[in-house]
N, C-alpha and C positions, 0 to 999 in steps of 0.2 A: 526834319526826317534826315539831318546829318549825323543825331545821336544814333540813330535807329539803325543808317547804312554802317556808322562803326561799328555798332553792336554785332551786327551782323556778321562785317569781317573779322572781330574779334571772335566771334566762333568760328566762322571757317578755319581760321590759320591756326586757333587751337585742336581742331576735327586732324588737321591736316597734321600739325607736330605732332598728335600721338599717334596717328599713321606712322611716321616716320620712325618713330620711337620704339615702335610694336616690330616694326620690320628691322630695325638696327637690334633687339634684344634678340632674335632668332639668326644672330651670327654666333658662330663660335669663334672664337680669338685663341690660337695657342699660346697662354701666355710663357707655358714653360716648353722645353726642348724634347722631347720622347723620347722615355727612355734613359734620362739621366734622373738621379738623384738630386732631390729642391732642397737648395739649401737658403736658411736665409743667417746673415751676420749683422747683429745686435753691437753697434760700437754708439761712437760721437759723445761718451765720457769715458775720460783713462787721464789716470794721472802719466801714462807715460803717449809716447807719437802715437795715439789711433790714425792719423792723420797719412800717415806712413805705411802704415803694419795693416791695417783694416786694406788700402789695394792689394798690400802684399798675400795676404787670405786668399783677396778672394782669387788674384789673374793663378796663382798655385791652384786652387781647387781647380779654376777655369781651364786653365792648359794642361790640367790630367787626363781632361777629355771624359771625366766620369759625372761632373757635375754640374746643374746650372743652378747658379747664384743670383740674389738677391742680399743688397743695403739696407738697414733701416739704422739711421742716426738719432732717430727718436723713440725710443722702443715705448717711453711712456703713450700708453693711451693703446696698446695694442688688446687685440681680443682675442677671443677664440676661431671666430671667423677666420681673423687675419692669418692662424698660425694652420690651417686646416689644408692650404695646400700644400706644407712643408715636410720634410722627412727630417729634419736637423738642421738645430741653432748652433752657431757659432757664435761665442760669448768673446769679444775682443773689446771687454766693457769693464770700469770702473766709474760708479760715479753713485748718483743716489738714487735714490727704491723708486720702483716704476709702481707703484699704487696697489690696490688689490683687484682690482679688475685685470692686470697684464700678468700680477704676479699667481693668479689662480689658474691662468692661460697657460701660461709655460708649466705650470705643475704637473697642468691636467696632459697637454702635450706631452710631454714625455712619461707618464702614470700609462697612456694611451699602447705605449708601443715605440715610439719616436724618440730621438735622438737630441744630445746636449751635447756640445764640446767646449769648453771653458780654455782659454789659456794666460796665461799667466799672470798678471794682476787683476784677474776675473776674481782668483782664490780670494782679494781683499774687500771684493765690493758683498753691501749685504751683512757685515761682518758685526755691527754695532759699533766701530770703531769712527772715528770723526772721517768723513769723506774727505777726499782729497782731489784737488784740481791737476790742472796743469805742472809739471815739474814737481810733482810731492806736494803741492802748493796747499797746507789747510784752508776747506773754506767756510770752516765755522758753521759746522750742519753737521751733528751729530744723531743718527737716526734707530730706534733699534734692530736690532739684528732681524733678519727672514726666516728661521729655524728650515723652511724648505729646503731653501738653498742649501743650507749645508750638507742636506739629507743628498740633497739631487748632486752634488760635486765630490763629498766625500772630503773636504776639509777645506778651511778657509782660516784667516789671516786672524790670531789675537792677543788682546795686552797681558794676556800669560797670569800668573807664569807657570811655562816660559814665554816670551814672548815671541811672538814672528817677526823673523826679520831676516836681511840677509846680509852677505860680508861683500867688500869690495867687490865689484865683477874682475872674475880672471878665467883663467882656462881651467877644469874641471874633469873627471874622469864618469861617467855617466856608464853604470853596471846594468844590464835588463837580469831582473831577476824569476821573471814569467817568460821565459824563450819560447815555450806551449803556446803563448797566447797568439790568437788569429795576427793581431798587430805587430809581434814579433817573431812570426814564426818565419824561419828560413834565415833572419838578420843574425847581424855578426854581436855579440855578448857586451859589448863594451868602446862606448866612444869618447873621443876627446870634444868639449866644446870649449865656447867663450860666451857666459852667459852672466846670470845673477843666481847663483843658488841661495833659494826660498830653506830657512830652518825653522822646526818648530811650528809648523802647522797644527791646529786644531783639528784633527782626524775622525771621520766618522768611524764604528767598526764595519762600516758595509764596504770601507773602502780595500781597494782588492789591489795592491800594488804592482804595476809592472817593471819598475824601474828606479834604481835610488843614487845617490851619491854621498862619497865622503865628503863631509864639513868642516876641511882641516882646520885646527885650533889658530895654527901657524897664522892664517889668513883672517882669524875673526868669525873663525867658525864654531861649532861642538863639537866636532870629536865624534860625531855620529853618522851611520849613514840613510841620510834624510830623502821623504820620498820622493819624487818629480815627476814620474808618470804615473798615474793609478785609474781604476775604472770601477764604476758602481751600476749596480743593479736597482733601476726605481720601477717601481709597481713595473710594468712591462716592459716600459723603456731603460738605454742601455745611454751612460755618458761616459764622457771621456775629460781628464783633468791633465794638462801640461802647466807644467813652472818654466820652461823652455820656453825662450820666445821673447825677450827685455826687448828689442828692436829688429831692425831688421837685417840686421847682421848676423845677428842670434838666430833669424827665421830661415835663413839662408843653407845650416848647418844640414848636412845629410839625416843625420836623425832625426831633426825636427821636422826638415818638409815630409820626410817618408810617413813619421809615426804620426802627425798632421793628416795627412792624405788615405792614409791607411784606417785609423783612428775616427775620422768622420763619417766612410766608408761603412765601418766596424757599427758605428754609433746611430747611423740610419738605418743596415739592415740584416746586424748579428754577423754576416759576415767578409771576408775580405777576400775581392780579386783583386785589386790594383797590384803593379809589381814592384817588387823590389827595387831602389835607386841602386847604381852601383857602389857609390860612397858608403849602403851598409849592408851589402851583402854579406854574408855568412862565411860564402866558400870564394875567394878571389876565384876569376875565370878567365880562361886562355878566351886573347882577342879573338871575337868573330863567334864565340862560344853566345850560343842564343840564350837567353832569360826570358823570365815570364813577360809578355808582353813587345811589342814592335821596339825594333833599336829606332834611336832617327837616322832618319835619309841621309847618304853622304854624299855630296854635291860637292863637282867641280863647277866654278863658273868663270869663264874663259873673257877675258876684255883685249885690248889691243885694235890699233889702227883704225880707231874714229873715238875722237873725245867725248865726255859725258861727265857731267858733276857729280862728285863723293854721293850726292843725295842716293844716288842707285843702289850705295850699299846698305842701306836702311832697308830695303825693299823686305829683306827675311826679318825685320825686329819682331820676336814677340812668336815667334815661330820652333817653337824647341823643340819641334821634330824634323827638323829640319839645319841640320852643322853644314857648313861649306865652305870651302878652299880656294883661294883665288890665285887663278894664272893670270901673270900680264901680257900674255902671247899667244898664240896657236901651237908657236913653234915650242914653248915652255909646255903647255897643255899634253901635247902628242907626242913629246921626245918618245914617252918609256909607254908599253903596253898598261893600259890604265883601270882594264876591266873589273881585274880584285879591288880596286880602290874606292871605285865611285859608283850610288847607284845612278846617279842624275848625269848629265850634263847640259849646263843651262851655258848657253852662246849670246853674250851680248858685245863681239868683236865685228871690226869689218876687216876681212884678213882675204888675199887670193894668192900669194905666197903660200905653198906647202911643198915637202918635199915628200917623194914616194912612202920612205921610211913610217912618217908622220901621217901620211895618206892612209897607210896599211893599221896603225896604231886608231886612227880615228874611225876607220870602216868595222874594225874586229869590236870597235864598242857598240858602235850602232848594231851589229849581226847579231851580238851575244843577246838582245833580246831588253835592254838596259834603257832609258828616258831618258828622253834628249827633249829637252825646249830653249825653241830659240826666239832671240826678244831683236826686235825693230830692227836695227839694221846692219846685223845678222843675217838681214834676208838679201846680203848683198854678199855675202861669201861667196870665193870659190866660182867665180861666173862662170868658169869653162868646164866642170868638173859634173858633165850631166847628171850622175847617177847621183850626185849629191843636191842641186836642185830640185830636180825633176822628181827622181826616188822618195830620197829622202822628206826633204824638206814640204815640195808640193806647190814649191811658191820662190818668182827668182825679183831682185830687182833690179834692172836695166842700167848698169853704168853709162854703156855707150848704145847709139842706133845699130842692132842686127839684122840686118834683113831689111825685111820691111817695119820690123816695127821700132819705133822712136824711143830711143832714152826716155826709162823712168822722170817722173818730177816729183820734189815734194815742196811742200808750204811749212815753213817753222810757225809753233804758237797759235791753232787755230781751233776757233771754239766747234766743241762738236758734241752731240748726243750720242750715246755708244748704247747698243740696244742688243739684248743676247734674243737670238734667232733660233736657236734649239732646245730643248731639254738634255742637258748632258754634266756629269757630276763637276767638269772645269766650271760652269757658269753657274750651279745651282744656289753657290752665295754671293752671287751677283746679281744685282739690278741694273736698272739705264743708268748710264756714267753720263757727267755733263763734265767735260774738260776740255784744256787746251794743250793741244799736244801738234806735234809734227802730225802731218795725212803724207802719203803718196798716194802715186797715179801712174797708168801706165804699168805695171807690172805685171808679169809673170803670171799666172793661177791657175794651177792643175782643176781642170773639173772633175774630178774625183775627189777631190778635198769636203771636209766637214765642216761648212761656216758657222763658226759658234756666235762673232760678233759683226756687227756694221755699224758703221758708221755715215751719220746723214750729210755728212759735209761733202758737196759736190767737187771739191778740190783733191776725194780719195778716189780708188776703184768701189769703196763699200766695205768688202772685207774684211776684216781687221785682228781676227781670230782664229784660226781654224784647226782642225785634226787631221793629219799627211793621211794618204792610204796606206802608210809603208805597212808592209804586213810582218816585218821583223821586229818592230819594237812601237811603241808607244811616241810618237812624234807630235808636237805642238807650235804652233807659232801665234805671237801675240805679236802685232806690229806696233800698238799703243807703247811709252816708254822713255819717250824722246828725253826729258830733264824733269825738272825737281816738282814738278805740279804734276805731273804722274807719279813718280816717285813716292811723292807724300801722300797719294790720294787713296782712302783707304779701301777704296774698292779695287783700285789696281793692285795691289796688292794682294788682295786676298784673290786674287783673279790668277799672279804667277806661283804665289803659293801650293794654291789648288790642282793648278795644271803643275807642278810637280808634283805632288803626290799621285795625282792620278799617271802619270808617264811612269811614275814605279811600278803604279799597281794598288797605289794603296787606297785610292779614292776608284767605286766601281759603278 
């Protein structure tokens, strides 16, 4: 009886499990961000410091807003099915061969019309030379060359003659020899960089050179103009190779960043839409002149009147589209007309003393339609200025009893779950937050605000972020942000950064 019961139970469990699997299979999970170019970086082996360069390359791509990026540190074993979802491969790799299945998958990937970008030491890979390990250490492994790889990337290291090598790292000038190519269109025609200058690559006749550098014999060079950046049309696909990018310092050069981003887009799509950075523009533009693509937002962050940990200064880390300056008091911030200098005002101060001239400059900024983001204790600013707290901010922390309303209260380091309560661009990337932060209770909150976030903590009024109904500019209040537990919380950073972007009209 026991064995029959057990057998029947196992059958029922199997049926239930198969139903659960079937139900799960019907769910479509968006693995990639729609509209972005899908990039797979192949890394994990290199005689250079791939542990720092690969994250740098990934961050550079992601921060441009054009790419969705994955990283594979063990390329051997990749199949055609693995690559099918991607548009372009980026090789920050110099190591052993990948085996016939993976190598054929990469060849077919590019031939079919996809893209490939190879960086710096990737031209040493699969060349038939002895495989190098970390710090150029010989691994005692010598493999036959991969012929199709030379055809794909257009050049590789060779034992010669002449032997491929490089002079000691130094500053040299990179000259653009095809300024009409989409990658270089609109860029300057020469750049000084500090990098390794590779010479005597074995070049494929199909390589189309875009930029060269003179290899000075006085520095151990060949006395020739050596190819630095080139492209290859391979099948229906496109490849880009750059000899630049020895380390993260070299990768931060303007020419590397711009050509890497634009080159990856070109390899993936055959076109270039990404803007040229200021460091690589062909024609210097006057301050304030528009370039292709949006310029970083200019923020004035105002503190003073309340202590805070220095972790507050990390809130905008990684947001390359937000450039902020710091005013240590409201007097410092509003002594002059600031309308032409900033896009968004971020208040993290607690001030009540303000002169009439300073009031005028603050009011002018707000009424000009610029963005306003009020953080945490700044809800207590200007207690007697009704226009400010009632019309603009939409709320007020009462520092003292006012009529029949008692003073507001606070409590530090309270555990709370904070949940989005309406669909809005500011909270689109924010999930439920679990954090310890200061809570406020007994505030005056305008009934006309649009509440974005609420907390479940009973020592709070509930609403902890809202959009003001003020009609002349976009105003956001975020009550979170007392200390480092909030400042270092990833969702808090996203919340504040997206509030800034929305207040400036960058998110809709």
